[in-house]
N, C-alpha and C positions, 0 to 999 in steps of 0.2 A: 261456487254455490254448493250447499249441502242439500242432498235429496234423501227423503225418508219414504220407505215403502212399507205399507202395512201388510199383515198376513191375512190371507183369505180365511174365512170362517171354516172351510172344510179341512184346513190344516191346523185348526185350533179348537178341536172339540171340547166343549164345556169350559172353554177359557176365553171366549170371544171378548167379553167385557174386560177381562184382565189385560189382554193384549191391547185393547183400545185405550185403556187407562195409561199404559206405558207409552204408547204412541203420542197421546196428547201431552203427556208430561215431557217427553223429549222435544216436541215442538215448542212448548212453552219455555223450556230451559235454554234452547238455542236462541230463542227470541230475546230472552233476558241478557244474553251475551252479545246481542246485536247482529246475529248471524241470519243471513237470508236463507230460508228453507223452502224447498219445493216438496209437495207431498203427492203420493200416488197410492192407489189401492192395487193390490196384487192382481185383481181380477182384470185390469186393463191390459195386462200382458197377453191374455188369451186372445184378444181381438186386435188391438193396435198398440204395440209396445210404445211407451213414451220416449221421447228423444232425451237421451242422457248425456249428450255431448258437452253441455255446459256444466255438468256436475264435477266437482273436485273431490267430493267424498260422498259415498252412498251408504246409508244405514238401512239394511234390508231385513225384514222378518219374513220375506217371501220363501215359498218352498216349491212352487210349481216348476215344471221343466221349462216352460216358456220364459218365466221370469229369470231362471237361473242361467238360461242361454244368454239373454240380453245383458245380464249382470256380468257373465264371464267375458263377453265381448268388451264391455266397459273396463273391466279389470285388466284385460290385455292391452287396452289403449293407455294404461297407466293410472286409471282412476282408482282411488282407495275404496274398497268395498268391504264392509263389515256386516256379517262374517263373510269370509271368502267364499264365493259360489263354487269354486273348484274344490274347496275343502268339503262343502256340503254334498257335492255330487259324488265324491269318491269314498267318503268316510262310511264305514259299516261297523256293526257291533264288534266283528272280529277284530278290526283295527283298534277299537277302543279297549278291548280285552287285552291286546298286546301292550298298549300304553299304560293300562292300569297295572299290568304285571311288571313293566319296567319301573313304575313308581313304587312298587312293593305292595300294592293294595288291590289285588285282583281275586275274583271268585273263580273256582274251577268251572270250566265249560268244555263242551263238546259240540262240534258241528253235527247236525242230524245225519249227514252222510257217513259219520263215523260210528253210528249206533248200530253195530252188529249185535247179534243175540248174546254173545259173551260180554260185550260192553254193557248192555242193558241189565245183565244180571248183576253187575257191580254197582249200579246206580242206588243212591240213597234218596229216599222220598221223605218229605216233599221236595220238589224242584221247580224250575221255571223253564217254560218254552217261550222263546222270543224270536220274532222275525229279525233277519240280519240287518234290515235297513234301520236307520236311526230315528226316523220320523214315526212316532206312534199316533196313528189317526183313528184307531178303533180299539175296543176292549179286547179284541181277538188277536192284536198284534203281540200281546204279552199275556201268557196264561199260567195260572198257578196249577201245578200238577201234583196231585196227592198220592197217586198209586200208578203202578205199571200199566194197568188196563186202560186207565185215562190217558197216559202217554201214548199208548199204542193206537188209541182212537184218534188222538191228534195227529199223530204221524201218518195215519191212514187217510185222514181228511185233507192234510196238506202235504201230500206225497212228493210234490215237486217244489215245495217252498224252501227257499234259502233261509235256514233258521238255525238257532242254537239252543242247546239244553244247557241250563246253568244251575249250579248248586244253590240251595236256599240257605242263607246265612242267618242264624238265630241272633237276634239283637235288636237294637233301637234304630229305626230309620231316622236318618238326618238328611235334611234338605239343605243345599248349599248353593251359593250364587257368587259370581265374581266377574271382574273386568280386568283383563290383562293390561299392564301398563299403569295401573292405579293402585292405591292401597286398599281399595274397596274389596272386602270379602265378607259375606254374611253366611252363617250356618246356624241352624236351629233344629232341635228334635221335632219330629212330626207329631202333632197331637191327634188323637182320635177324632177330635172335633174340627180338625183343620181341613183344608180344601183337599179333595181327592178327584182326579179326573176320571178314573174308571173303578175306583174302589180297591185297587190292588194293595194299598197301604195297610188294610185290615189284617194282613197275614204277618206283620211284624209286631213285635212287642212295643208296648208303649209304657214309659215310666218317667217320673219326674227326675230331671237332672239338675244339679246345682250349677247353673250356667256361669256363676261367679267364681267357682272353684278353680284352683290351680290346675287340676287334671283337665278340666274342660278347656281352659285357656291353652294348655299344652297341645291338646287334641286339635283345637282350632287352628293353631300355627302349623301343625304338621299337615293338616287337611288343605290349608291354603297353599302351602308350598307344593304339595303333590298335584293339587288340581290346577295350579299354574303351569306345572310341567306338562300335563295332559292337554291343557288348552293351547299351549304353544306348539305341541306336536301335531294337534289336530287342525289348527287354524281356526278354532272356535274362540276367538279372543273375548267375546261377549257370551258368557255361558252360565249354565245351572247344572245340577245333577243331584243324584241320590247316593248316599253311602249307608252302610250298616255299621254301627258302632257296637262292638262286642263288649261284654262285661269287663274284660281285662283292659279296655282302653284302646285296643287296636281297631282299625276300621278297614272296610272293604268298599271300593266303589262298585256300584252296580248299574249306574246310568250317567250319561253326560249328554247335555242338551244344547242345541244352538239357539241363542237369543230367546231365553224364557221370558215370561211376563214380569218376573220380579215382584210379584204382588206382595210378598212378605216384607219387602224392603224397597218399595218403589221410589221414594224421594231420594234416598242415598244412591241407589243404582242408576237412576236417570242422570243424576248429577255426575256420577263417575263416568257414564258412557259419553256425555257431552265433553267432560274433561279430557278423556282419552281421544275423542274425535279431534278436538281443537289442538291437542298436542301433536297429532299426526299431520295436521294441516300446517302447523308451524314449522315442521322440518324441512 
């Protein structure tokens, strides 16, 4: 039996409807394949965790500690869980920065514990301050910093916070989505009129790109290859993320997300997730 677990609204700020649309689409696509599906809301794990013994595969959008503990127990019993709860529990931005670097597409970054007075004197502004955990649940988890006084104020406010400072890359923001084990990969430049969870996208340039051009197709192939590498290293086989595309055609990964809502490509993504799930069950 396949089990689907939805994401609690507190882990999906400003994206509740998009997550719900993905969840409904997955249920429908499994039904069209004649697959029996059990569904649970993440909130039930806080009170009485559901019995998962009959599950052969679990697709989970959950983020709470209670849910991840129950899913880890299921994974340890041999149940396939996507994405892996153990990957979610251990992955931090510093890990992704290392994987981005290994793919050849990383921005410069420093842990805030490394920010001595001499180091701060060498920083170029603007830049970004980001909490080290990978789940962004409030606007303060990621902050755009325009000058040293603002950075000092943030560091003072979040003295004990595990966080990174990252360089700001000038270029076009690109949103991308993929599912490991399938041919599905979708990437598109972010539009000023596009969805923004917290408004951070306004700090990147926006320009019209010829998406049918040979250059864009080459960038897309390179981005897919590198994103797949990061997904496999992280255990986020169902993923999305952000990249900055420079004018010379090179790009830098700046974010990588577990089980996004895929609102920009919902029908194709949902079909790919079901395809990937069924292929794992067939092994």
